[in-house]
Structure formats: structure tokens, C-alpha cells
gemmi code that builds the backbone of each chain (N, CA, C; Angstrom):
import gemmi

chains = {
    "A": [
        ("GLN", (0.852, -1.187, 0.000), (0.000, 0.000, 0.000), (0.898, 1.251, 0.000)),
        ("GLN", (0.592, 2.148, -0.942), (1.370, 3.365, -1.051), (0.997, 4.284, 0.103)),
        ("GLN", (1.969, 4.588, 0.961), (1.687, 5.415, 2.133), (1.560, 6.898, 1.777)),
        ("VAL", (2.286, 7.299, 0.746), (2.284, 8.698, 0.333), (2.014, 8.754, -1.167)),
        ("ARG", (1.036, 9.557, -1.542), (0.673, 9.684, -2.957), (0.872, 11.119, -3.420)),
        ("GLN", (1.327, 11.268, -4.653), (1.535, 12.590, -5.213), (0.787, 12.729, -6.524)),
        ("SER", (0.343, 13.946, -6.775), (-0.272, 14.265, -8.064), (0.005, 15.726, -8.393)),
        ("PRO", (0.048, 16.074, -9.663), (0.040, 15.167, -10.796), (1.398, 14.481, -10.942)),
        ("GLN", (1.483, 13.538, -11.829), (2.746, 12.851, -12.074), (3.713, 13.800, -12.757)),
        ("SER", (3.167, 14.649, -13.649), (3.985, 15.656, -14.297), (3.171, 16.932, -14.449)),
        ("LEU", (3.882, 18.039, -14.477), (3.239, 19.349, -14.503), (4.093, 20.296, -15.328)),
        ("THR", (3.451, 21.044, -16.218), (4.160, 22.050, -17.017), (3.507, 23.398, -16.790)),
        ("VAL", (4.312, 24.377, -16.460), (3.807, 25.742, -16.262), (4.709, 26.717, -17.010)),
        ("TRP", (4.181, 27.917, -17.245), (4.981, 28.971, -17.861), (5.764, 29.687, -16.779)),
        ("GLU", (6.875, 30.243, -17.171), (7.676, 31.061, -16.266), (6.790, 32.157, -15.671)),
        ("GLY", (6.908, 32.336, -14.367), (6.115, 33.359, -13.686), (4.818, 32.852, -13.078)),
        ("GLU", (4.360, 31.694, -13.533), (3.116, 31.130, -12.981), (3.383, 30.447, -11.640)),
        ("THR", (2.302, 30.105, -10.962), (2.399, 29.341, -9.723), (2.166, 27.860, -10.019)),
        ("ALA", (3.105, 27.039, -9.620), (2.969, 25.590, -9.764), (2.443, 25.028, -8.444)),
        ("ILE", (1.470, 24.139, -8.523), (0.888, 23.521, -7.324), (1.059, 22.011, -7.411)),
        ("LEU", (1.772, 21.457, -6.452), (2.053, 20.033, -6.397), (1.337, 19.466, -5.179)),
        ("ASN", (0.630, 18.368, -5.379), (-0.214, 17.821, -4.325), (0.350, 16.535, -3.727)),
        ("CYS", (0.002, 16.324, -2.471), (0.479, 15.151, -1.746), (-0.594, 14.725, -0.744)),
        ("SER", (-0.794, 13.436, -0.587), (-1.711, 12.932, 0.446), (-1.054, 11.724, 1.108)),
        ("TYR", (-1.504, 11.410, 2.295), (-0.890, 10.306, 3.030), (-1.937, 9.487, 3.758)),
        ("GLU", (-1.539, 8.282, 4.170), (-2.474, 7.346, 4.769), (-2.412, 7.327, 6.298)),
        ("ASN", (-1.218, 7.384, 6.840), (-1.019, 7.138, 8.259), (-1.209, 8.416, 9.081)),
        ("SER", (-2.196, 8.428, 9.948), (-2.471, 9.609, 10.769), (-1.340, 9.927, 11.738)),
        ("ALA", (-0.465, 8.961, 11.980), (0.647, 9.166, 12.908), (1.790, 9.966, 12.279)),
        ("PHE", (1.783, 10.127, 10.972), (2.820, 10.930, 10.324), (2.706, 12.362, 10.805)),
        ("ASP", (3.851, 12.953, 11.178), (3.789, 14.321, 11.669), (4.925, 15.204, 11.152)),
        ("TYR", (5.711, 14.681, 10.248), (6.787, 15.467, 9.663), (6.790, 15.209, 8.172)),
        ("PHE", (6.783, 16.312, 7.385), (6.598, 16.181, 5.939), (7.629, 17.032, 5.197)),
        ("PRO", (8.722, 16.416, 4.788), (9.695, 17.162, 3.982), (9.389, 17.034, 2.488)),
        ("TRP", (9.768, 18.028, 1.762), (9.722, 17.966, 0.298), (11.162, 17.993, -0.198)),
        ("TYR", (11.462, 17.083, -1.119), (12.790, 17.007, -1.692), (12.711, 17.387, -3.171)),
        ("GLN", (13.787, 18.012, -3.629), (13.904, 18.433, -5.018), (15.044, 17.646, -5.650)),
        ("GLN", (14.807, 17.106, -6.835), (15.853, 16.329, -7.494), (16.029, 16.780, -8.931)),
        ("PHE", (17.288, 17.113, -9.280), (17.654, 17.440, -10.651), (18.254, 16.195, -11.297)),
        ("PRO", (18.150, 16.096, -12.633), (18.699, 14.915, -13.315), (20.163, 14.688, -12.975)),
        ("GLY", (20.503, 13.432, -12.684), (21.891, 13.082, -12.398), (22.330, 13.385, -10.980)),
        ("GLU", (21.410, 13.879, -10.161), (21.756, 14.190, -8.778), (20.819, 13.440, -7.838)),
        ("GLY", (21.215, 13.366, -6.562), (20.312, 12.815, -5.567), (19.339, 13.879, -5.106)),
        ("PRO", (18.233, 13.469, -4.482), (17.282, 14.450, -3.946), (17.930, 15.314, -2.879)),
        ("ALA", (17.443, 16.539, -2.739), (17.938, 17.457, -1.713), (16.741, 18.099, -1.031)),
        ("LEU", (16.834, 18.262, 0.283), (15.722, 18.845, 1.041), (15.454, 20.263, 0.567)),
        ("LEU", (14.176, 20.548, 0.287), (13.768, 21.852, -0.178), (13.098, 22.634, 0.959)),
        ("ILE", (12.113, 22.029, 1.577), (11.333, 22.670, 2.626), (10.588, 21.571, 3.367)),
        ("ALA", (10.279, 21.805, 4.643), (9.584, 20.779, 5.425), (8.598, 21.434, 6.380)),
        ("ILE", (7.594, 20.673, 6.785), (6.582, 21.172, 7.715), (6.256, 20.106, 8.745)),
        ("ARG", (5.948, 20.546, 9.934), (5.485, 19.631, 10.983), (3.968, 19.775, 11.104)),
        ("SER", (3.333, 18.733, 11.607), (1.871, 18.692, 11.604), (1.224, 19.707, 12.543)),
        ("VAL", (2.004, 20.354, 13.391), (1.435, 21.378, 14.285), (1.192, 22.687, 13.536)),
        ("SER", (1.744, 22.776, 12.335), (1.586, 23.981, 11.520), (0.691, 23.693, 10.330)),
        ("ASP", (0.045, 24.736, 9.801), (-0.746, 24.532, 8.593), (-0.128, 25.223, 7.385)),
        ("LYS", (0.985, 25.907, 7.631), (1.641, 26.603, 6.522), (3.111, 26.805, 6.863)),
        ("LYS", (3.938, 26.623, 5.831), (5.380, 26.877, 5.995), (5.856, 27.538, 4.720)),
        ("GLU", (6.549, 28.663, 4.894), (6.953, 29.449, 3.739), (8.471, 29.618, 3.733)),
        ("ASP", (9.062, 29.524, 2.548), (10.493, 29.771, 2.388), (10.692, 30.370, 1.009)),
        ("GLY", (10.737, 31.685, 0.971), (10.897, 32.351, -0.320), (9.710, 32.106, -1.226)),
        ("ARG", (9.979, 31.541, -2.391), (8.901, 31.278, -3.353), (8.197, 29.948, -3.092)),
        ("PHE", (8.644, 29.217, -2.120), (8.102, 27.880, -1.847), (7.253, 27.902, -0.571)),
        ("THR", (6.019, 27.406, -0.677), (5.108, 27.378, 0.459), (4.428, 26.024, 0.528)),
        ("ILE", (4.408, 25.451, 1.736), (3.646, 24.220, 1.968), (2.353, 24.593, 2.685)),
        ("PHE", (1.251, 24.072, 2.182), (-0.036, 24.181, 2.859), (-0.407, 22.791, 3.365)),
        ("PHE", (-0.809, 22.702, 4.633), (-1.045, 21.404, 5.254), (-2.448, 21.338, 5.840)),
        ("ASN", (-3.166, 20.275, 5.511), (-4.511, 20.042, 6.040), (-4.516, 18.699, 6.762)),
        ("LYS", (-4.397, 18.765, 8.067), (-4.280, 17.528, 8.855), (-5.555, 16.699, 8.804)),
        ("ARG", (-6.684, 17.358, 8.842), (-7.957, 16.623, 8.864), (-8.130, 15.779, 7.608)),
        ("GLU", (-7.743, 16.369, 6.464), (-7.902, 15.642, 5.200), (-6.668, 14.839, 4.841)),
        ("LYS", (-5.622, 14.935, 5.632), (-4.354, 14.248, 5.357), (-3.835, 14.614, 3.968)),
        ("LYS", (-3.801, 15.904, 3.743), (-3.314, 16.393, 2.451), (-2.375, 17.566, 2.672)),
        ("LEU", (-1.467, 17.706, 1.723), (-0.623, 18.897, 1.719), (-0.291, 19.242, 0.284)),
        ("SER", (0.144, 20.472, 0.094), (0.506, 20.901, -1.242), (1.716, 21.826, -1.165)),
        ("LEU", (2.492, 21.781, -2.228), (3.649, 22.661, -2.369), (3.326, 23.655, -3.468)),
        ("HIS", (3.380, 24.934, -3.116), (3.142, 25.995, -4.087), (4.473, 26.663, -4.409)),
        ("ILE", (4.758, 26.749, -5.690), (5.962, 27.441, -6.151), (5.488, 28.666, -6.917)),
        ("THR", (5.642, 29.829, -6.307), (5.198, 31.056, -6.970), (6.306, 31.597, -7.874)),
        ("ASP", (5.905, 32.374, -8.879), (6.852, 32.963, -9.817), (7.847, 31.897, -10.306)),
        ("SER", (7.304, 30.826, -10.838), (8.134, 29.690, -11.253), (9.212, 30.118, -12.243)),
        ("GLN", (10.393, 29.545, -12.069), (11.543, 29.841, -12.917), (11.990, 28.576, -13.656)),
        ("PRO", (12.603, 28.720, -14.825), (13.095, 27.527, -15.535), (14.018, 26.679, -14.673)),
        ("GLY", (14.771, 27.294, -13.781), (15.658, 26.562, -12.881), (14.920, 25.727, -11.842)),
        ("ASP", (13.610, 25.919, -11.729), (12.803, 25.095, -10.821), (12.421, 23.766, -11.460)),
        ("SER", (12.714, 23.616, -12.743), (12.379, 22.368, -13.440), (13.146, 21.221, -12.796)),
        ("ALA", (12.424, 20.296, -12.220), (13.018, 19.212, -11.441), (11.892, 18.251, -11.047)),
        ("THR", (12.263, 17.195, -10.362), (11.264, 16.293, -9.795), (11.163, 16.574, -8.301)),
        ("TYR", (9.941, 16.665, -7.808), (9.696, 16.998, -6.409), (9.054, 15.805, -5.702)),
        ("PHE", (9.644, 15.435, -4.594), (9.148, 14.310, -3.810), (8.590, 14.798, -2.488)),
        ("CYS", (7.404, 14.343, -2.173), (6.810, 14.545, -0.857), (7.154, 13.317, -0.023)),
        ("ALA", (7.497, 13.534, 1.235), (7.812, 12.411, 2.115), (7.094, 12.614, 3.451)),
        ("ALA", (7.007, 11.547, 4.218), (6.333, 11.615, 5.518), (7.020, 10.687, 6.496)),
        ("SER", (7.014, 11.097, 7.758), (7.576, 10.228, 8.795), (6.896, 10.525, 10.127)),
        ("GLU", (7.105, 9.603, 11.059), (6.643, 9.797, 12.438), (7.808, 10.307, 13.265)),
        ("SER", (7.546, 11.176, 14.188), (8.640, 11.705, 15.013), (8.946, 10.801, 16.195)),
        ("THR", (8.198, 9.710, 16.353), (8.519, 8.731, 17.396), (9.142, 7.524, 16.712)),
        ("GLY", (9.888, 6.766, 17.470), (10.514, 5.590, 16.883), (11.694, 5.981, 16.014)),
        ("TYR", (12.135, 5.081, 15.211), (13.275, 5.409, 14.370), (12.795, 6.127, 13.123)),
        ("GLN", (13.746, 6.745, 12.497), (13.396, 7.597, 11.366), (13.249, 6.773, 10.105)),
        ("ASN", (12.054, 6.646, 9.601), (11.839, 5.958, 8.340), (10.905, 6.806, 7.509)),
        ("PHE", (11.446, 7.350, 6.448), (10.640, 8.180, 5.572), (9.901, 7.330, 4.548)),
        ("TYR", (8.690, 7.741, 4.268), (7.936, 7.170, 3.163), (7.866, 8.250, 2.087)),
        ("PHE", (8.341, 7.900, 0.895), (8.387, 8.867, -0.193), (7.250, 8.617, -1.176)),
        ("GLY", (6.712, 9.712, -1.718), (5.812, 9.605, -2.847), (6.624, 9.335, -4.101)),
        ("LYS", (5.931, 9.106, -5.227), (6.628, 8.770, -6.468), (7.088, 9.999, -7.242)),
        ("GLY", (6.758, 11.155, -6.756), (7.299, 12.363, -7.345), (6.418, 13.036, -8.375)),
        ("THR", (6.617, 14.335, -8.513), (5.991, 15.132, -9.575), (7.109, 15.775, -10.381)),
        ("SER", (7.098, 15.529, -11.682), (8.097, 16.129, -12.559), (7.584, 17.478, -13.046)),
        ("LEU", (8.272, 18.532, -12.667), (7.862, 19.894, -13.019), (8.735, 20.438, -14.136)),
        ("THR", (8.094, 20.978, -15.149), (8.792, 21.663, -16.234), (8.288, 23.094, -16.289)),
        ("VAL", (9.205, 24.040, -16.249), (8.851, 25.449, -16.344), (9.352, 25.975, -17.683)),
        ("ILE", (8.432, 26.414, -18.504), (8.768, 26.887, -19.850), (9.048, 28.388, -19.812)),
        ("PRO", (10.191, 28.800, -20.401), (10.519, 30.237, -20.387), (9.542, 31.035, -21.252)),
    ],
    "B": [
        ("ASP", (32.419, 20.927, 3.884), (32.234, 19.533, 4.301), (31.863, 18.676, 3.112)),
        ("ALA", (32.401, 17.466, 3.068), (32.073, 16.561, 1.985), (30.669, 16.022, 2.194)),
        ("GLY", (29.948, 15.882, 1.085), (28.627, 15.289, 1.154), (28.740, 13.783, 1.095)),
        ("VAL", (27.641, 13.134, 0.745), (27.643, 11.683, 0.597), (28.320, 11.319, -0.723)),
        ("THR", (29.249, 10.399, -0.653), (29.985, 9.964, -1.851), (29.540, 8.565, -2.233)),
        ("GLN", (29.293, 8.368, -3.523), (28.924, 7.045, -4.012), (29.814, 6.684, -5.193)),
        ("THR", (30.266, 5.446, -5.195), (31.051, 4.942, -6.316), (30.634, 3.529, -6.649)),
        ("PRO", (30.687, 3.113, -7.907), (30.923, 3.997, -9.046), (29.679, 4.819, -9.369)),
        ("ARG", (29.762, 5.744, -10.279), (28.587, 6.507, -10.699), (27.754, 5.708, -11.691)),
        ("HIS", (28.433, 4.879, -12.464), (27.745, 4.027, -13.436), (28.327, 2.629, -13.373)),
        ("GLU", (27.470, 1.636, -13.520), (27.910, 0.247, -13.493), (27.085, -0.524, -14.517)),
        ("VAL", (27.774, -1.295, -15.334), (27.101, -2.180, -16.276), (27.482, -3.607, -15.922)),
        ("ALA", (26.491, -4.469, -15.748), (26.752, -5.839, -15.345), (25.992, -6.796, -16.256)),
        ("GLU", (26.547, -7.982, -16.392), (25.859, -9.054, -17.086), (24.939, -9.747, -16.091)),
        ("LYS", (23.853, -10.277, -16.591), (22.935, -11.030, -15.730), (23.694, -12.131, -14.991)),
        ("GLY", (23.473, -12.231, -13.690), (24.103, -13.282, -12.904), (25.379, -12.853, -12.188)),
        ("GLN", (25.888, -11.683, -12.563), (27.096, -11.166, -11.918), (26.810, -10.685, -10.508)),
        ("THR", (27.890, -10.529, -9.760), (27.821, -9.897, -8.442), (28.395, -8.500, -8.557)),
        ("ILE", (27.667, -7.538, -8.050), (28.186, -6.173, -8.067), (28.144, -5.602, -6.654)),
        ("ILE", (29.086, -4.724, -6.385), (29.160, -4.075, -5.083), (29.192, -2.570, -5.286)),
        ("LEU", (28.241, -1.901, -4.674), (28.183, -0.450, -4.726), (28.681, 0.092, -3.390)),
        ("LYS", (29.332, 1.244, -3.442), (29.969, 1.782, -2.239), (29.396, 3.155, -1.884)),
        ("CYS", (29.425, 3.441, -0.583), (28.889, 4.708, -0.089), (29.706, 5.190, 1.099)),
        ("GLU", (30.057, 6.460, 1.082), (30.665, 7.105, 2.234), (29.709, 8.183, 2.717)),
        ("PRO", (29.165, 8.045, 3.927), (28.188, 9.025, 4.425), (28.877, 10.310, 4.861)),
        ("VAL", (28.076, 11.301, 5.178), (28.593, 12.549, 5.728), (29.221, 12.253, 7.091)),
        ("SER", (30.395, 12.799, 7.322), (31.091, 12.556, 8.579), (30.237, 13.002, 9.767)),
        ("GLY", (30.114, 12.112, 10.762), (29.351, 12.449, 11.959), (27.907, 12.005, 11.924)),
        ("HIS", (27.433, 11.580, 10.743), (26.064, 11.090, 10.656), (25.955, 9.687, 11.238)),
        ("ASN", (24.828, 9.428, 11.899), (24.629, 8.139, 12.550), (23.762, 7.183, 11.733)),
        ("ASP", (22.928, 7.729, 10.869), (22.003, 6.901, 10.101), (22.428, 6.828, 8.642)),
        ("LEU", (22.259, 5.644, 8.057), (22.586, 5.471, 6.650), (21.486, 4.662, 5.987)),
        ("PHE", (21.107, 5.117, 4.798), (20.002, 4.502, 4.058), (20.480, 4.127, 2.657)),
        ("TRP", (19.977, 3.022, 2.161), (20.111, 2.652, 0.754), (18.710, 2.610, 0.140)),
        ("TYR", (18.574, 3.278, -1.007), (17.313, 3.290, -1.734), (17.550, 2.832, -3.171)),
        ("ARG", (16.500, 2.297, -3.773), (16.492, 2.040, -5.199), (15.478, 2.998, -5.814)),
        ("GLN", (15.863, 3.638, -6.906), (14.968, 4.598, -7.550), (14.693, 4.192, -8.991)),
        ("THR", (13.421, 4.050, -9.316), (12.978, 3.824, -10.688), (11.813, 4.755, -10.958)),
        ("LYS", (11.545, 4.987, -12.237), (10.437, 5.884, -12.580), (9.105, 5.296, -12.138)),
        ("ILE", (8.978, 3.979, -12.237), (7.695, 3.343, -11.932), (7.452, 3.257, -10.428)),
        ("GLN", (8.432, 2.802, -9.693), (8.251, 2.576, -8.256), (8.685, 3.741, -7.382)),
        ("GLY", (9.414, 4.686, -7.950), (9.908, 5.794, -7.141), (11.051, 5.360, -6.253)),
        ("LEU", (11.110, 5.898, -5.043), (12.178, 5.583, -4.088), (11.728, 4.424, -3.197)),
        ("GLU", (12.499, 3.347, -3.218), (12.189, 2.180, -2.391), (13.330, 1.971, -1.399)),
        ("LEU", (12.999, 1.841, -0.136), (14.016, 1.637, 0.885), (14.551, 0.207, 0.816)),
        ("LEU", (15.856, 0.071, 0.710), (16.495, -1.237, 0.697), (17.027, -1.609, 2.071)),
        ("SER", (17.732, -0.679, 2.709), (18.318, -0.942, 4.015), (18.447, 0.347, 4.797)),
        ("TYR", (18.448, 0.201, 6.120), (18.567, 1.361, 7.003), (19.434, 0.950, 8.188)),
        ("PHE", (20.506, 1.692, 8.426), (21.407, 1.444, 9.549), (21.345, 2.624, 10.512)),
        ("ARG", (21.373, 2.292, 11.797), (21.549, 3.319, 12.812), (22.765, 2.926, 13.625)),
        ("SER", (23.743, 3.813, 13.645), (25.003, 3.548, 14.361), (25.547, 2.165, 14.004)),
        ("LYS", (25.532, 1.866, 12.739), (26.065, 0.632, 12.150), (25.198, -0.597, 12.382)),
        ("SER", (24.108, -0.455, 13.134), (23.209, -1.592, 13.343), (22.106, -1.563, 12.302)),
        ("LEU", (21.828, -2.724, 11.721), (20.784, -2.808, 10.702), (19.416, -2.684, 11.364)),
        ("MET", (18.671, -1.647, 10.972), (17.345, -1.405, 11.537), (16.248, -1.955, 10.638)),
        ("GLU", (16.482, -1.910, 9.332), (15.475, -2.390, 8.390), (16.201, -2.913, 7.164)),
        ("ASP", (15.730, -4.082, 6.683), (16.449, -4.681, 5.564), (15.629, -4.753, 4.306)),
        ("GLY", (14.571, -3.968, 4.234), (13.830, -3.810, 2.984), (12.965, -4.972, 2.582)),
        ("GLY", (12.702, -5.910, 3.463), (11.730, -6.959, 3.190), (11.921, -7.701, 1.890)),
        ("ALA", (11.241, -7.236, 0.857), (11.225, -7.930, -0.433), (12.589, -7.972, -1.093)),
        ("PHE", (13.523, -7.185, -0.638), (14.825, -7.139, -1.279), (15.837, -8.031, -0.583)),
        ("LYS", (15.423, -8.785, 0.419), (16.374, -9.503, 1.253), (17.149, -10.566, 0.516)),
        ("ASP", (16.511, -11.231, -0.469), (17.154, -12.440, -0.983), (18.420, -12.176, -1.772)),
        ("ARG", (18.476, -11.159, -2.601), (19.663, -10.920, -3.422), (20.397, -9.633, -3.066)),
        ("PHE", (19.858, -8.858, -2.165), (20.471, -7.586, -1.801), (21.002, -7.673, -0.371)),
        ("LYS", (22.254, -7.277, -0.220), (22.813, -7.270, 1.138), (23.625, -6.007, 1.333)),
        ("ALA", (23.206, -5.213, 2.327), (23.948, -4.009, 2.674), (24.728, -4.259, 3.943)),
        ("GLU", (25.923, -3.692, 3.982), (26.742, -3.811, 5.170), (27.328, -2.447, 5.514)),
        ("MET", (27.554, -2.257, 6.824), (28.191, -1.026, 7.248), (29.437, -1.457, 7.997)),
        ("LEU", (30.565, -1.402, 7.315), (31.793, -1.953, 7.864), (32.352, -1.070, 8.961)),
        ("ASN", (32.158, 0.206, 8.822), (32.495, 1.153, 9.886), (31.600, 2.369, 9.701)),
        ("SER", (31.735, 3.334, 10.555), (30.806, 4.467, 10.527), (30.963, 5.329, 9.293)),
        ("SER", (32.015, 5.092, 8.515), (32.251, 5.958, 7.372), (32.240, 5.216, 6.043)),
        ("PHE", (31.715, 3.992, 6.032), (31.735, 3.239, 4.780), (30.659, 2.163, 4.793)),
        ("SER", (29.936, 2.092, 3.688), (28.908, 1.068, 3.552), (28.944, 0.504, 2.140)),
        ("THR", (28.543, -0.736, 2.002), (28.451, -1.369, 0.690), (27.074, -1.980, 0.509)),
        ("LEU", (26.677, -2.056, -0.750), (25.452, -2.754, -1.123), (25.840, -3.785, -2.170)),
        ("LYS", (25.630, -5.053, -1.836), (25.958, -6.126, -2.755), (24.675, -6.670, -3.365)),
        ("ILE", (24.695, -6.844, -4.675), (23.567, -7.465, -5.369), (24.110, -8.735, -6.015)),
        ("GLN", (23.514, -9.874, -5.629), (24.058, -11.156, -6.055), (22.960, -12.203, -6.118)),
        ("PRO", (22.664, -12.809, -7.267), (23.152, -12.425, -8.588), (22.277, -11.328, -9.182)),
        ("THR", (22.834, -10.538, -10.060), (22.062, -9.457, -10.660), (21.088, -9.992, -11.704)),
        ("GLU", (19.983, -9.282, -11.854), (18.981, -9.589, -12.859), (18.657, -8.295, -13.610)),
        ("PRO", (18.193, -8.399, -14.858), (17.872, -7.180, -15.625), (16.908, -6.243, -14.895)),
        ("LYS", (16.002, -6.798, -14.100), (15.040, -5.954, -13.388), (15.680, -5.113, -12.280)),
        ("ASP", (16.959, -5.383, -12.003), (17.673, -4.598, -10.998), (18.193, -3.285, -11.579)),
        ("SER", (18.044, -3.100, -12.877), (18.501, -1.861, -13.506), (17.743, -0.683, -12.905)),
        ("ALA", (18.485, 0.241, -12.313), (17.884, 1.356, -11.584), (19.006, 2.269, -11.116)),
        ("VAL", (18.628, 3.341, -10.444), (19.597, 4.188, -9.750), (19.556, 3.828, -8.268)),
        ("TYR", (20.720, 3.576, -7.706), (20.820, 3.221, -6.296), (21.372, 4.424, -5.541)),
        ("LEU", (20.594, 4.882, -4.589), (20.935, 6.074, -3.830), (21.303, 5.717, -2.396)),
        ("CYS", (22.311, 6.373, -1.906), (22.707, 6.259, -0.507), (22.421, 7.604, 0.152)),
        ("ALA", (21.931, 7.580, 1.373), (21.656, 8.816, 2.100), (22.105, 8.649, 3.540)),
        ("SER", (22.430, 9.756, 4.185), (22.784, 9.688, 5.600), (22.148, 10.862, 6.337)),
        ("SER", (22.040, 10.706, 7.648), (21.495, 11.785, 8.479), (22.062, 11.676, 9.882)),
        ("PHE", (21.841, 12.710, 10.684), (22.311, 12.675, 12.066), (21.535, 11.658, 12.891)),
        ("GLY", (20.342, 11.330, 12.448), (19.587, 10.301, 13.129), (18.498, 10.892, 13.993)),
        ("GLY", (17.493, 10.102, 14.213), (16.358, 10.578, 14.989), (15.328, 11.201, 14.081)),
        ("PRO", (14.144, 11.350, 14.618), (13.054, 11.877, 13.799), (13.331, 13.286, 13.287)),
        ("SER", (12.844, 13.542, 12.131), (12.861, 14.893, 11.574), (14.226, 15.405, 11.141)),
        ("TYR", (15.209, 14.538, 11.085), (16.507, 14.977, 10.592), (16.568, 14.817, 9.080)),
        ("GLU", (17.154, 15.825, 8.423), (17.281, 15.825, 6.973), (18.153, 14.667, 6.518)),
        ("GLN", (17.713, 13.995, 5.463), (18.543, 12.984, 4.821), (19.343, 13.657, 3.715)),
        ("TYR", (20.640, 13.429, 3.711), (21.523, 13.943, 2.673), (21.795, 12.800, 1.706)),
        ("PHE", (21.468, 13.022, 0.450), (21.608, 11.978, -0.555), (22.897, 12.136, -1.353)),
        ("GLY", (23.455, 11.000, -1.744), (24.548, 11.004, -2.691), (24.001, 11.134, -4.107)),
        ("PRO", (24.894, 11.204, -5.102), (24.460, 11.385, -6.489), (23.892, 10.121, -7.114)),
        ("GLY", (24.111, 8.982, -6.448), (23.560, 7.742, -6.963), (24.512, 6.976, -7.868)),
        ("THR", (24.236, 5.684, -7.985), (24.925, 4.815, -8.941), (23.866, 4.301, -9.903)),
        ("ARG", (24.090, 4.555, -11.197), (23.155, 4.034, -12.196), (23.623, 2.655, -12.619)),
        ("LEU", (22.819, 1.644, -12.319), (23.152, 0.252, -12.644), (22.336, -0.203, -13.843)),
        ("THR", (23.030, -0.776, -14.814), (22.381, -1.388, -15.971), (22.778, -2.847, -16.003)),
        ("VAL", (21.785, -3.729, -15.974), (22.042, -5.164, -16.030), (21.556, -5.680, -17.378)),
        ("LEU", (22.479, -6.248, -18.133), (22.164, -6.715, -19.498), (21.680, -8.158, -19.500)),
    ],
}
model = gemmi.Model(1)
for chain_id, residues in chains.items():
    chain = gemmi.Chain(chain_id)
    for i, (resn, *xyz) in enumerate(residues, 1):
        res = gemmi.Residue()
        res.name, res.seqid = resn, gemmi.SeqId(i, " ")
        for name, pos in zip(("N", "CA", "C"), xyz):
            atom = gemmi.Atom()
            atom.name, atom.element = name, gemmi.Element(name[0])
            atom.pos, atom.b_iso = gemmi.Position(*pos), 0.0
            res.add_atom(atom)
        chain.add_residue(res)
    model.add_chain(chain)
structure = gemmi.Structure()
structure.add_model(model)
structure.setup_entities()
């Protein structure tokens, strides 16, 4: 069973638009949600993360919106740039026990100049 | 500071061969992870070590995949024997350990099994 789901699988936006990437999860015990960004030929790198006590986390052009009741979150990239073209992974973990992240399958974002 | 190092970056193997992938985690990190990445399945956890102790061995990957952590600064992933379906990118990641710590990923090893 896929613990973390992402949609859409791929997304294309024009430069300057807002890209919205969606994520949902199954386990109510998950309370930490990092988003990773991956460029071709590289490993994923942490972009931004949110804890379940918050409903919003902002870092520059990147904002996570979190809805605990619906077990959903989304990553908004405002003023999208061609350099944002990458694959974005949503992940989830519990803050108790050992650290085991569950990753979604990713959203491939293309930003057209 | 050096990040996670993985060698080789590319590996081509014949079906049935044994291959060993290597990983050097970030110095001072206590946790080490091996993942397999494919477009269809995404990131799949193969093994997880905490302070060199195996915490999770990836269930379905147990029969032909074996990860070892020989010391705190070096880990290997052995695939024996290789099959064409093992063609994927193998990623190593490390972290300080404990909940909510960032995982630092290496660049990966792209394995092609003919």
C-alpha cells in the first residue's frame, strides 16, 4: 500500500506562474513532511519541510499548505523559474521511533521560459 | 564539508554477476540509508542502519540484496546475482539520526544489467 501519494505525475507551467504540487498520506501518525527536489543526475535534496502542528510553511517562493484533517498537503511554487524544473518528492515520517521516511513517487515539473 | 559519496557513478553488469556499490556518508552522521529509484516505483528503501546496526532490511529485497556497514564511514550494497530488473539508480543517504533529521543523498549509482 502506497503510504504517500503525489499528483500530478507531471506538470508544465509557464515562467512566472504558480505551480501547485499535491500530496496525500495514509497514516495519521505521520507528523513530519519534507519535500525534496531532485535534478537529473543528482540525488534528492531537502527543499522545505513542515510539521503537523503547523498549517503553513513558507520559504521564499516555496510554500507548503497542510490540512491535517484531510491528510493532504501541497507545495506551491510562486513565480516559477526555468531553474525550478526538477522532480519533487513529498515524504512523511513519524517523530517517534526510528526515522523511516515514506516517499511519494514524485511530480516532474517543467517550467517553460 | 564533503557530502555523501557514491562509487561507481555508473555500473554495467551481465545477468548473474555480483556487483558491489559503495557509499561514504557525511562525517558524523549516525544513520545510513540505501534506496532504489525507478520511474515506476519511485524511491524504495532497501536498508537502514543506525550507528552501524541494521534497523530495516527492505523486506522484499532480502534475498539478493545485502547491505553492510563496515564502519561508521563506509557502507556497501551487494547485489548477487544481478537480474535485468535490478537496472535502476541506487541512492545512498545519511542523516544525524532521529526523527525529523534531513537525509543527505549522494548522487547515486546508475546500474544497468544486461
